[in-house]
Each structure stands twice: as structure tokens, then as C-alpha cells.
PyMOL commands that place a pseudoatom at each C-alpha (Angstrom):
pseudoatom trace, name=CA, resn=MET, resi=1, chain=A, elem=C, hetatm=0, pos=[27.226, 16.061, -64.422]
pseudoatom trace, name=CA, resn=ALA, resi=2, chain=A, elem=C, hetatm=0, pos=[24.359, 13.596, -64.103]
pseudoatom trace, name=CA, resn=GLN, resi=3, chain=A, elem=C, hetatm=0, pos=[20.676, 14.335, -64.542]
pseudoatom trace, name=CA, resn=CYS, resi=4, chain=A, elem=C, hetatm=0, pos=[17.573, 13.318, -62.607]
pseudoatom trace, name=CA, resn=TYR, resi=5, chain=A, elem=C, hetatm=0, pos=[16.440, 9.758, -63.407]
pseudoatom trace, name=CA, resn=VAL, resi=6, chain=A, elem=C, hetatm=0, pos=[12.749, 10.718, -63.079]
pseudoatom trace, name=CA, resn=CYS, resi=7, chain=A, elem=C, hetatm=0, pos=[12.277, 14.203, -64.567]
pseudoatom trace, name=CA, resn=GLY, resi=8, chain=A, elem=C, hetatm=0, pos=[15.538, 14.665, -66.513]
pseudoatom trace, name=CA, resn=LYS, resi=9, chain=A, elem=C, hetatm=0, pos=[16.482, 17.866, -64.699]
pseudoatom trace, name=CA, resn=LYS, resi=10, chain=A, elem=C, hetatm=0, pos=[20.109, 18.858, -65.393]
pseudoatom trace, name=CA, resn=LYS, resi=11, chain=A, elem=C, hetatm=0, pos=[22.395, 21.884, -65.226]
pseudoatom trace, name=CA, resn=VAL, resi=12, chain=A, elem=C, hetatm=0, pos=[21.238, 25.065, -66.989]
pseudoatom trace, name=CA, resn=SER, resi=13, chain=A, elem=C, hetatm=0, pos=[23.351, 28.073, -67.953]
pseudoatom trace, name=CA, resn=GLY, resi=14, chain=A, elem=C, hetatm=0, pos=[22.478, 31.693, -67.337]
pseudoatom trace, name=CA, resn=HIS, resi=15, chain=A, elem=C, hetatm=0, pos=[23.980, 35.002, -66.236]
pseudoatom trace, name=CA, resn=ASN, resi=16, chain=A, elem=C, hetatm=0, pos=[25.098, 36.713, -63.059]
pseudoatom trace, name=CA, resn=VAL, resi=17, chain=A, elem=C, hetatm=0, pos=[23.792, 40.270, -63.375]
pseudoatom trace, name=CA, resn=SER, resi=18, chain=A, elem=C, hetatm=0, pos=[25.586, 43.012, -61.444]
pseudoatom trace, name=CA, resn=HIS, resi=19, chain=A, elem=C, hetatm=0, pos=[24.148, 46.298, -60.237]
pseudoatom trace, name=CA, resn=SER, resi=20, chain=A, elem=C, hetatm=0, pos=[25.644, 48.003, -63.307]
pseudoatom trace, name=CA, resn=ASN, resi=21, chain=A, elem=C, hetatm=0, pos=[23.875, 45.365, -65.472]
pseudoatom trace, name=CA, resn=LYS, resi=22, chain=A, elem=C, hetatm=0, pos=[27.148, 43.669, -66.442]
pseudoatom trace, name=CA, resn=LYS, resi=23, chain=A, elem=C, hetatm=0, pos=[26.498, 40.002, -67.276]
pseudoatom trace, name=CA, resn=THR, resi=24, chain=A, elem=C, hetatm=0, pos=[28.834, 37.060, -66.661]
pseudoatom trace, name=CA, resn=LYS, resi=25, chain=A, elem=C, hetatm=0, pos=[28.196, 33.380, -67.305]
pseudoatom trace, name=CA, resn=ARG, resi=26, chain=A, elem=C, hetatm=0, pos=[27.058, 31.073, -64.506]
pseudoatom trace, name=CA, resn=VAL, resi=27, chain=A, elem=C, hetatm=0, pos=[25.552, 27.605, -64.081]
pseudoatom trace, name=CA, resn=PHE, resi=28, chain=A, elem=C, hetatm=0, pos=[22.413, 26.604, -62.168]
pseudoatom trace, name=CA, resn=LYS, resi=29, chain=A, elem=C, hetatm=0, pos=[22.787, 23.060, -60.821]
pseudoatom trace, name=CA, resn=PRO, resi=30, chain=A, elem=C, hetatm=0, pos=[19.867, 20.939, -59.570]
pseudoatom trace, name=CA, resn=ASN, resi=31, chain=A, elem=C, hetatm=0, pos=[19.997, 19.393, -56.098]
pseudoatom trace, name=CA, resn=LEU, resi=32, chain=A, elem=C, hetatm=0, pos=[20.700, 15.778, -57.090]
pseudoatom trace, name=CA, resn=GLN, resi=33, chain=A, elem=C, hetatm=0, pos=[21.063, 12.957, -54.572]
pseudoatom trace, name=CA, resn=ARG, resi=34, chain=A, elem=C, hetatm=0, pos=[22.443, 9.503, -55.368]
pseudoatom trace, name=CA, resn=ILE, resi=35, chain=A, elem=C, hetatm=0, pos=[19.910, 7.168, -53.752]
pseudoatom trace, name=CA, resn=LYS, resi=36, chain=A, elem=C, hetatm=0, pos=[18.770, 3.585, -54.133]
pseudoatom trace, name=CA, resn=ILE, resi=37, chain=A, elem=C, hetatm=0, pos=[15.294, 3.446, -55.686]
pseudoatom trace, name=CA, resn=LEU, resi=38, chain=A, elem=C, hetatm=0, pos=[12.948, 0.707, -56.792]
pseudoatom trace, name=CA, resn=THR, resi=39, chain=A, elem=C, hetatm=0, pos=[12.512, 0.512, -60.601]
pseudoatom trace, name=CA, resn=ASP, resi=40, chain=A, elem=C, hetatm=0, pos=[10.803, -1.981, -62.884]
pseudoatom trace, name=CA, resn=LYS, resi=41, chain=A, elem=C, hetatm=0, pos=[14.208, -3.701, -63.310]
pseudoatom trace, name=CA, resn=GLY, resi=42, chain=A, elem=C, hetatm=0, pos=[14.625, -3.993, -59.529]
pseudoatom trace, name=CA, resn=PRO, resi=43, chain=A, elem=C, hetatm=0, pos=[16.561, -1.873, -57.036]
pseudoatom trace, name=CA, resn=ARG, resi=44, chain=A, elem=C, hetatm=0, pos=[18.921, 0.624, -58.658]
pseudoatom trace, name=CA, resn=ARG, resi=45, chain=A, elem=C, hetatm=0, pos=[21.268, 3.371, -57.418]
pseudoatom trace, name=CA, resn=THR, resi=46, chain=A, elem=C, hetatm=0, pos=[20.605, 6.525, -59.470]
pseudoatom trace, name=CA, resn=TYR, resi=47, chain=A, elem=C, hetatm=0, pos=[20.655, 10.308, -59.284]
pseudoatom trace, name=CA, resn=VAL, resi=48, chain=A, elem=C, hetatm=0, pos=[17.281, 11.800, -58.328]
pseudoatom trace, name=CA, resn=CYS, resi=49, chain=A, elem=C, hetatm=0, pos=[16.478, 15.449, -57.623]
pseudoatom trace, name=CA, resn=THR, resi=50, chain=A, elem=C, hetatm=0, pos=[15.094, 16.377, -54.224]
pseudoatom trace, name=CA, resn=ARG, resi=51, chain=A, elem=C, hetatm=0, pos=[11.850, 17.625, -55.768]
pseudoatom trace, name=CA, resn=CYS, resi=52, chain=A, elem=C, hetatm=0, pos=[11.079, 14.116, -57.083]
pseudoatom trace, name=CA, resn=ILE, resi=53, chain=A, elem=C, hetatm=0, pos=[12.054, 12.495, -53.762]
pseudoatom trace, name=CA, resn=ARG, resi=54, chain=A, elem=C, hetatm=0, pos=[9.857, 14.865, -51.771]
pseudoatom trace, name=CA, resn=SER, resi=55, chain=A, elem=C, hetatm=0, pos=[6.853, 14.553, -54.098]
pseudoatom trace, name=CA, resn=GLY, resi=56, chain=A, elem=C, hetatm=0, pos=[6.905, 10.755, -53.873]
pseudoatom trace, name=CA, resn=ALA, resi=57, chain=A, elem=C, hetatm=0, pos=[7.705, 10.183, -57.553]
pseudoatom trace, name=CA, resn=VAL, resi=58, chain=A, elem=C, hetatm=0, pos=[10.165, 7.447, -56.519]
pseudoatom trace, name=CA, resn=THR, resi=59, chain=A, elem=C, hetatm=0, pos=[10.079, 4.749, -53.868]
pseudoatom trace, name=CA, resn=LYS, resi=60, chain=A, elem=C, hetatm=0, pos=[13.234, 4.339, -51.802]
pseudoatom trace, name=CA, resn=VAL, resi=61, chain=A, elem=C, hetatm=0, pos=[14.627, 0.874, -51.090]
pseudoatom trace, name=CA, resn=VAL, resi=62, chain=A, elem=C, hetatm=0, pos=[14.906, 0.256, -47.368]
for i in range(1, 62): cmd.bond("trace and resi %d" % i, "trace and resi %d" % (i + 1))
show_as sticks, trace
zoom trace
């Protein structure tokens, strides 16, 4: 899976914990969107997390 171009956010592993405290493996995936952004090398289509899009860390190409 890809990671965020801006902040480097990627999948993280953890546990599902049942009521009886039994633990099984699970994966937390970030909400990545493949969008066209403006970089120093020009317009580029990359994976960016929604947190970075919403905060204005990237500028979308119109």
C-alpha cells in the first residue's frame, strides 16, 4: 500500500480486542486519495491523506 506524499502516513498494525480480552491482529489504514497536486517539479498525481488535503498542506491542480 502507498503512503501519504506529504506526511508519510501509512498502514499501522494493532489488535482487535474482544470482550473477553482475546487479541487478534488487524491493520489500521489511512484514508489516502490519489489526487493531482502541484509540487516543485510541476503537477504530479500522488497519494495524499485527507488530513493533509483538508488542512491545506497541498495545493490541488485545477
